[in-house]
C-alpha positions in Angstrom: 91.8 -108.0 -11.7 94.4 -106.2 -13.9 90.9 -104.5 -14.9 90.1 -103.3 -12.1 93.0 -102.0 -10.6 93.6 -99.7 -14.2 90.1 -98.4 -14.6 90.1 -96.0 -12.0 94.2 -94.8 -12.6 93.8 -90.5 -13.7 94.5 -90.0 -17.3 94.3 -93.4 -18.6 91.3 -95.3 -19.7 90.6 -99.2 -19.7 89.7 -101.1 -23.1 86.8 -102.9 -22.6 84.6 -103.4 -19.2 86.6 -103.5 -15.7 84.8 -106.5 -15.0 85.4 -108.4 -17.9 87.7 -111.5 -17.7 90.7 -111.4 -19.9 94.2 -112.5 -20.2 95.3 -108.8 -21.7 94.3 -105.6 -20.6 95.1 -102.1 -22.9 95.1 -99.1 -21.3 94.7 -95.8 -23.2 96.0 -92.1 -22.8 93.7 -89.6 -22.1 96.1 -86.7 -21.6 98.4 -87.0 -24.8 101.3 -89.5 -23.1 103.7 -90.5 -25.7 102.9 -94.8 -25.0 106.5 -95.8 -26.2 107.8 -93.2 -23.9 105.6 -94.3 -21.0 106.4 -98.2 -21.4 110.3 -96.9 -21.7 110.1 -95.6 -18.3 107.7 -98.3 -16.7 110.6 -101.0 -17.8 113.6 -98.8 -16.7 112.3 -96.9 -14.0 109.9 -99.8 -12.6 110.8 -102.9 -13.9 107.3 -103.3 -15.4 107.0 -104.8 -18.7 104.3 -104.0 -21.2 103.8 -103.5 -25.0 103.0 -100.9 -26.8 100.0 -101.4 -28.7 100.7 -98.5 -32.0 97.2 -97.8 -34.7 99.4 -99.8 -37.1 98.5 -103.1 -35.0 94.6 -102.7 -36.3 94.5 -99.8 -38.4 90.8 -100.0 -39.0 90.0 -100.6 -35.6 92.5 -98.9 -33.3 92.2 -95.0 -33.5 95.1 -94.2 -31.1 98.2 -96.2 -29.4 97.7 -98.1 -26.4 99.6 -100.0 -23.5 99.0 -103.7 -23.4 98.8 -105.3 -19.9 99.5 -109.0 -19.5 100.2 -110.2 -15.9 102.0 -113.3 -15.3 100.0 -115.7 -13.4 102.4 -115.2 -9.8 101.3 -111.2 -10.1 99.8 -110.0 -6.7 97.4 -107.1 -5.9 100.8 -104.9 -4.8 102.4 -105.8 -8.1 99.1 -104.2 -9.6 98.9 -101.4 -7.6 102.5 -100.2 -8.0 101.8 -100.5 -12.1 98.6 -98.1 -11.6 100.9 -95.7 -9.2 103.6 -95.5 -11.9 100.7 -95.1 -14.5 99.0 -92.6 -12.5 102.2 -90.3 -12.3 102.4 -90.2 -16.2 99.4 -88.4 -16.8 100.9 -86.0 -19.8 
């Protein structure tokens, strides 16, 4: 569900197919956003925890940094929509 909700967020792209099943979703900035700063704002302003995935994590595969999202089992659609809205506000 996370990939489906985040697939249409302006300024961000989801790694992998939107329908792919995974506990972790990575989103990449499409408008020059600083993912570290975005991750910090998501935490401090929205209480949303993400992980910054820098290119150092996989230097032969990653060409840009992204944000990793790993919702807890009790994450609701409302939680995912709040994340999508917060990311949409971070368009660079």
